[in-house]
C-alpha positions in Angstrom: 26.7 51.5 35.6 30.1 52.6 36.8 30.4 56.1 38.4 34.0 57.5 38.6 35.0 60.7 40.4 37.0 63.0 38.1 40.0 65.1 39.2 37.7 68.1 39.8 35.7 67.7 43.0 31.9 67.6 42.2 32.3 66.1 38.8 31.8 62.4 37.8 32.1 60.2 34.7 29.2 57.8 34.3 29.6 54.7 32.2 26.4 52.7 31.6 26.3 48.9 31.1 25.0 48.2 27.5 22.9 45.2 26.5 23.2 44.6 22.7 21.2 42.1 20.8 20.0 41.6 17.2 17.5 44.4 17.6 20.0 47.0 18.8 21.1 48.1 22.2 19.5 48.9 25.6 21.0 50.8 28.5 20.1 52.9 31.5 21.3 56.4 30.7 20.4 57.9 34.0 19.9 56.4 37.5 18.9 59.0 40.1 19.5 56.6 42.9 22.9 55.6 41.8 24.0 59.2 41.2 22.7 60.2 44.6 25.0 57.6 46.2 28.0 59.4 44.5 26.9 63.1 45.0 25.1 62.8 48.3 21.6 63.9 47.2 19.1 63.3 44.5 19.5 65.4 41.4 16.2 67.4 41.0 15.8 67.7 37.2 14.0 70.9 36.3 15.0 71.5 32.7 16.4 69.4 29.8 18.3 71.0 26.9 19.4 69.6 23.5 22.0 71.2 21.3 23.2 70.1 17.8 26.7 71.2 16.8 29.0 71.2 13.8 32.5 69.9 14.1 34.7 72.3 16.0 31.9 74.1 17.8 32.8 74.9 21.4 30.0 75.9 23.8 31.2 77.4 27.0 32.9 77.9 29.3 29.5 78.5 31.0 28.5 78.9 34.6 25.7 80.5 36.7 25.5 82.4 39.9 25.3 80.4 43.1 22.7 80.0 44.4 21.1 78.2 42.7 23.7 77.8 39.8 22.9 74.7 37.7 24.1 71.1 38.1 24.3 69.3 34.8 24.1 65.7 33.7 25.2 65.5 30.0 25.3 62.8 27.4 25.6 62.5 23.7 22.7 61.4 21.6 24.6 61.3 18.3 28.1 62.1 17.1 30.8 62.8 19.7 32.1 65.6 22.1 34.8 66.3 24.5 33.1 67.5 27.7 35.1 69.7 30.1 34.5 70.2 33.8 36.5 73.3 34.8 37.1 74.3 38.4 36.3 78.1 38.6 35.6 78.1 42.3 37.8 80.7 43.9 39.7 79.2 46.8 39.4 75.6 45.5 42.6 73.5 45.7 42.1 72.7 42.0 41.1 76.2 40.9 41.9 76.8 37.2 42.2 73.0 36.5 40.0 70.8 34.4 39.1 67.3 33.5 37.3 65.9 30.5 35.1 63.0 29.3 34.6 61.7 25.8 30.9 61.6 25.1 29.9 59.5 22.2 27.5 56.7 21.0 30.1 54.0 21.5 30.6 53.9 25.2 27.6 56.2 25.8 29.1 57.8 28.9 27.7 60.8 30.7 29.3 63.5 32.9 27.9 65.1 36.0 28.9 68.6 37.0 28.0 70.1 40.4 26.8 73.6 40.9 29.6 76.2 40.6 31.7 74.4 38.1 32.5 75.7 34.6 31.3 73.7 31.7 32.3 73.5 28.0 31.8 71.0 25.2 33.6 70.6 21.9 32.0 68.9 19.0 34.2 66.4 17.2 31.8 65.6 14.3 29.2 67.5 12.3 25.6 67.2 13.6 26.6 66.0 17.0 23.8 66.1 19.5 24.1 66.4 23.2 21.4 66.4 26.0 21.6 68.2 29.3 19.6 67.3 32.4 19.7 70.5 34.5 18.9 71.2 38.2 17.6 74.7 37.5 16.1 76.7 34.6 18.2 78.9 32.4 18.3 82.5 33.7 20.2 84.9 31.4 20.6 87.4 34.2 22.6 84.8 36.3 24.5 83.2 33.4 28.2 84.0 32.7 31.0 82.8 30.4 34.7 82.5 30.3 36.6 82.4 27.0 37.3 78.7 26.3 40.5 79.6 24.4 42.0 81.2 27.5 45.7 80.0 27.3 45.8 79.8 31.1 43.0 77.3 31.1 44.7 75.3 28.3 41.7 73.1 27.4 43.1 70.3 25.3 41.5 70.5 21.8 42.2 68.0 19.0 44.9 69.0 16.6 43.6 70.3 13.3 40.3 71.3 14.8 39.2 74.9 14.0 37.3 76.3 17.0 33.8 77.8 16.2 32.5 80.0 19.0 29.4 82.1 19.5 29.9 85.9 19.5 29.2 85.8 23.3 31.7 83.1 24.1 34.4 84.7 21.9 34.0 88.0 23.7 33.9 86.4 27.2 36.6 87.4 29.7 39.6 85.2 30.6 39.5 83.3 33.8 41.7 85.9 35.6 39.5 88.7 34.3 36.3 87.0 35.5 38.0 86.6 38.9 39.0 90.2 39.0 35.4 91.2 38.1 34.0 89.2 41.0 32.0 86.9 38.7 33.3 83.6 39.9 31.7 81.4 42.6 33.6 80.9 45.9 34.7 77.4 46.9 33.6 77.8 50.5 30.1 78.9 49.4 29.9 76.0 47.0 30.8 73.5 49.7 28.2 75.0 52.0 25.6 74.7 49.2 26.5 71.1 48.6 26.2 70.3 52.3 22.7 71.9 52.3 21.6 69.8 49.4 22.9 66.7 51.2 21.1 67.6 54.4 17.8 67.8 52.6 18.3 64.4 51.0 
């Protein structure tokens, strides 16, 4: 598989090698050893999630308090998504910027997002299914959201797509508001946390 660093530090695009034959196709969708070479430590998978979404559904921008926050390894099981990695770490040189990966069942890519990054997905087809491998369990007390339609973020959504948001995400603060509320992780604290994970590897 090919692992490529994205523009947001701590995020990677993973493209597996596929082996098709007359029966179908085989691929390694996750390799902990290969990912560890890129991120500096093994991803300890504690929880897996699956979500099914109609076209236009946007889930996010979600993030969790650090520590432990929640690293994610995400791939599509059916349909297609745009997956966004958003830098919400106050003090980061790329704060407020984002990068994205197309997740589908053609190239069968995955995306890895380190703890402290914001995450959002946008479904491009009805009944699209995505799977998340997570480094920590979901804790509603520690979970937060930023409105994905924040114009300052400017997430690139396909033309003609009507966004469908949950009530919670639609009511979520803008990035600047979340920063003023003290909800966002700090870049220096994230870097220290990553270093601690690497030292335990």
